C-alpha positions in Angstrom: 10.0 -24.1 -3.2 12.7 -26.8 -3.6 13.1 -29.6 -1.1 16.8 -28.9 -0.5 16.3 -25.2 -0.3 13.3 -25.5 2.1 15.2 -27.8 4.5 18.1 -25.4 4.6 15.8 -22.5 5.4 14.1 -24.5 8.2 17.4 -25.6 9.7 18.6 -22.0 9.8 15.5 -20.8 11.7 15.5 -23.9 14.0 19.1 -23.2 14.9 18.2 -19.8 16.3 19.1 -17.4 13.5 17.1 -14.2 13.5 14.6 -13.6 10.6 16.5 -10.4 10.0 19.9 -12.2 9.7 21.7 -12.2 6.4 21.8 -16.0 6.5 18.0 -16.4 6.9 17.3 -13.9 4.1 19.7 -15.6 1.8 18.0 -18.9 2.4 14.6 -17.4 1.7 16.0 -15.9 -1.4 17.1 -19.4 -2.6 13.6 -20.8 -1.9 12.0 -18.0 -3.8 14.4 -18.3 -6.7 13.8 -22.1 -6.9 10.0 -21.5 -7.0 10.2 -18.9 -9.8 12.5 -20.8 -12.0 10.6 -24.1 -11.6 8.1 -22.6 -14.1 10.8 -22.8 -16.7 12.9 -25.8 -15.5 10.1 -28.1 -14.3 6.7 -27.0 -15.7 5.1 -30.4 -15.3 6.1 -30.6 -11.7 4.6 -27.1 -11.1 1.3 -28.3 -12.6 1.3 -31.4 -10.4 2.2 -29.5 -7.2 -0.5 -26.9 -7.9 -3.1 -29.6 -8.5 -2.1 -31.2 -5.2 -2.1 -27.8 -3.4 -5.6 -26.9 -4.6 -6.9 -30.4 -3.7 -5.7 -29.9 -0.1 -7.4 -26.5 0.0 -10.6 -28.0 -1.3 -10.4 -30.6 1.5 -10.2 -27.9 4.1 -6.5 -27.9 4.8 -5.3 -24.4 5.5 -1.9 -24.6 7.3 -0.7 -21.0 7.9 -3.2 -19.5 5.4 -6.1 -17.4 6.7 -9.6 -18.1 5.3 -9.7 -14.8 3.5 -6.8 -16.0 1.3 -8.7 -18.9 -0.2 -10.9 -16.9 -2.6 -7.7 -15.1 -3.7 -5.9 -18.4 -4.4 -8.9 -19.7 -6.3 -9.1 -16.6 -8.4 -5.4 -16.9 -9.2 -5.7 -20.4 -10.3 -8.7 -19.6 -12.5 -7.0 -16.6 -14.2 -3.5 -18.0 -14.4 -3.8 -21.8 -14.4 -0.5 -23.6 -14.1 1.3 -20.4 -13.0 3.9 -20.9 -10.3 2.9 -17.5 -8.9 -0.2 -19.2 -7.5 2.1 -20.3 -4.6 3.1 -16.7 -3.9 0.5 -16.2 -1.0 2.5 -18.7 0.9 5.3 -16.1 1.0 3.2 -13.0 1.6 1.2 -11.4 4.4 -2.5 -11.1 3.4 -3.5 -7.6 4.7 -7.1 -6.6 4.9 -7.3 -2.8 5.5 -10.4 -1.4 7.3 -11.6 2.2 6.5 -9.1 4.7 7.8 -6.2 2.3 7.9 -3.0 2.9 5.9 0.0 0.8 5.0 3.4 1.7 3.5 5.7 -0.4 1.4 9.2 0.9 0.7 11.3 -0.1 -2.2 12.4 -3.7 -2.4 9.2 -5.0 -0.9 7.2 -7.8 -2.7 3.6 -6.7 -2.8 0.4 -6.7 -4.8 -2.9 -4.9 -4.6 -5.9 -7.2 -4.8 -9.2 -5.4 -4.5 -11.3 -2.6 -3.0 -11.0 1.2 -3.1 -8.0 3.0 -1.8 -5.9 6.1 -2.1 -2.5 5.2 -3.4 0.6 7.4 -3.5 3.5 6.3 -5.7 6.7 7.7 -7.0 7.1 9.2 -10.5 8.7 6.2 -12.0 8.1 3.1 -14.1 10.0 0.5 -12.2 7.5 -2.2 -11.5 9.1 -5.6 -11.8 7.0 -8.7 -12.5 7.9 -12.4 -12.3 4.5 -14.3 -12.4 0.7 -14.0 -12.6 0.8 -11.5 -15.5 0.6 -11.3 -19.3 3.2 -8.5 -19.2 6.9 -8.6 -19.4 8.6 -10.9 -16.8 12.0 -10.4 -15.4 12.7 -13.0 -12.8 16.4 -12.2 -12.3 15.7 -8.5 -11.6 13.0 -9.2 -9.1 15.1 -11.8 -7.3 18.0 -9.4 -7.1 16.1 -6.3 -5.7 13.9 -7.8 -3.0 15.0 -7.4 0.6 13.4 -10.6 1.8 12.0 -9.1 4.9 10.1 -11.5 7.2 7.7 -9.7 9.6 4.1 -9.4 10.7 1.5 -7.4 8.8 1.4 -4.8 11.5 4.9 -3.7 10.6 3.6 -2.0 7.5 0.7 -0.1 9.1 1.0 3.7 9.3 -0.8 5.1 12.4 -3.2 8.1 11.8 -2.3 11.3 13.5 -4.8 14.2 14.1 -3.2 17.6 13.6 -3.7 19.7 16.7 -4.5 23.0 15.0 -6.5 21.4 12.2 -9.3 19.2 13.6 -10.6 18.2 10.1 -7.3 16.7 9.0 -5.8 13.3 9.7 -2.2 12.8 8.7 -0.6 9.6 7.5 3.2 10.0 7.5 5.4 6.9 7.1 9.0 6.9 8.1 10.0 8.0 4.6 10.4 11.5 3.1 8.9 10.5 -0.2 5.2 10.4 0.8 2.7 11.9 3.2 -1.0 12.1 3.0 -3.7 14.3 4.6 -7.3 13.1 4.8 -9.6 16.1 4.9 -13.0 15.2 6.3 -16.1 17.2 7.3 -19.7 16.2 8.0 -22.3 19.0 8.3 -25.3 19.0 10.5 -28.1 21.5 11.1 -26.5 22.5 14.4 -23.2 23.6 12.9 -22.3 27.2 13.2 -21.6 29.1 10.0 -17.8 29.3 10.5 -17.6 25.6 11.4 -17.8 24.6 7.8 -14.7 26.6 6.9 -11.8 24.1 6.8 -8.3 25.5 7.0 -5.4 23.6 5.5 -1.9 23.9 6.9 0.6 25.8 4.7 3.4 23.5 3.5 6.9 24.2 2.4 6.4 22.0 -0.6 3.9 21.7 -3.4 0.9 19.3 -2.9 -2.0 17.8 -4.8 -5.5 17.6 -3.5 -8.3 15.5 -4.9 -12.0 15.8 -3.9 -13.5 12.4 -3.3 -17.0 13.4 -2.0 -19.0 16.6 -1.7 -18.7 20.1 -3.1 -17.9 23.6 -1.9 -15.6 26.6 -2.4 -11.8 26.6 -2.6 -10.1 29.9 -1.4 -6.4 30.8 -1.4 -4.5 33.6 0.3 -4.2 35.3 -3.1 -8.0 35.8 -3.1 -8.5 33.1 -5.7 -11.9 31.5 -5.3 -13.1 28.4 -7.1 -16.0 26.1 -6.7 -15.3 22.4 -6.6 -17.1 19.1 -6.8 -16.3 15.4 -6.6 -13.4 14.4 -8.9 -11.8 17.9 -9.0 -8.0 18.1 -8.5 -6.0 21.0 -7.2 -2.3 21.7 -7.2 -1.4 23.8 -4.1 1.9 25.8 -4.3 4.3 25.9 -1.4 3.6 28.2 1.5 0.0 28.8 0.4 -2.8 29.3 2.9 -5.9 27.5 1.8 -9.4 27.5 3.1 -12.2 25.2 2.0 -15.9 26.2 2.5 -17.6 22.9 2.9 -21.3 22.3 2.0 -24.0 23.5 4.4 -25.4 20.0 4.6 -23.8 16.7 3.6 -20.2 15.7 3.9 -16.8 16.4 2.4 -13.9 14.0 1.9 -10.6 15.0 0.2 -7.1 13.8 0.2 -3.9 15.9 -0.1 -0.5 14.3 -0.8 3.0 15.8 -0.7 6.6 14.8 -0.4 8.8 15.7 2.5 11.9 15.7 0.3 11.5 19.3 -0.7 10.8 20.7 2.8 13.3 21.2 5.5 11.5 19.7 8.5 8.1 18.2 9.5 7.6 20.7 12.3 8.1 23.7 10.0 5.9 22.1 7.3 2.9 21.8 9.5 2.4 25.4 10.6 
């Protein structure tokens, strides 16, 4: 990270500066910049330091790393040997999401998806900036410039699930951001269910939305008397203000996700009817 830069960062924190202070963030930025450009300016030193780093891991030294990060680091070293990006987990929180958990990363946040299955909502843009661990185009200066250098715990990024009072089959994930919101639609049928219990009503929204069927099959009905059968993998666009009902399977389960943007609707309370 650069000996001089690291000492400066440590002194700022030891002297009582907040992690959110401009001074601390600028010092972290200097450390990060030094690390990225060492790939160009000191490639031999990078190789030597990586070798030493992985030897320490092999000998059981972990420092601030959690055990789950070790296989990730080993995979990085195998796929991108000699790449300074192999040090990046030292800067990042390693988050392991359990089923039903959700996280949100705003613009200017350094992040990377590692493995597993998830539902991801992203903006309609092509603005991913890369600086290491990739065969694709690298733009170190752009990444260094746009990052916010936030220092916080993993819990900061979690989005709590909220059950919609009038829609028991729907769980909402709504970060503090107008760009994205997600509804999980879930139903599990049993022999004891009443006939009308498998009818799932979706809240009318004042904006367009997209729904994808992850598991199960059934019938999709709109207030315009449109009726369509659906199965796993089907995707629907739902126009604003439309009242939608889903007839779930008599037996088995149904899982679907519906995503939308708050930017085109006046208020959350009016969106969720």
